[in-house]
N, C-alpha and C positions, 0 to 999 in steps of 0.2 A: 504494500500500500504506500503511495507517495506520502512524503512528510507533510505536504500541505492538507492532504485530506485526513492524516492522523490528528493534526493541530485542530482542524475543524470539527472533528468528532469529539475530541477532548473538550473543547469550549462548549460545543452544543449539549454535552452531557451535564456540564456544570452550570450553565446558564440558568435553568428553571430554579436552582437552589441558591444562587448567588446573592441575591438581594436580601432573602431572609438570614442566610448566613452572615452576611455582612452587617445587618441589624442587631443580631444576637452578639456576634463577636466584639462589636464596637459598643455595646450597651446602648444602643440607640443614638449615639453621638454622630453617626454618619448622617442622620436626618438634619441635625442642627447645622453641621458645616455645610451641608448641601443647600439648606435655606439661606444660610449666611452668604455663601458664594454666589448664589443666584441673585440675591438682593444687591450685593455690592456691584455685580456685572451690570445688572439692569439700571442701577442708579448712573452708570457711566454711558448709557445709551450707545452702545457700539453698533455699527453697522453690520459687521460680521463677527462671528465668533466660531473658533475652532476648538473642538473638545477632542483633545489627544488622549489615547487610551481610555476610550469612552466606557469600557466595561458594558454595563447593562443599558447605557444611554440615559440614565436618569437626569443627569444634569443638562445634556443637549434638549431633552424633552421639556424639562422645567423651563429652560431659557426660551424655547420656542413658544411656549404659552405666554 
């Protein structure tokens, strides 16, 4: 199996549990820092935002709202 396909399978398997695990492992702090980040970015009114290492996309989705 090609390496790219292996990586894709690995992350596809993790994705459904990622957000929940992140919340548990961070004791909910992830929600706080995400809200804080989004608030600070929105206050600056950027025309474009690049979400590097987007993970589950929560930050990008929150910013698009």
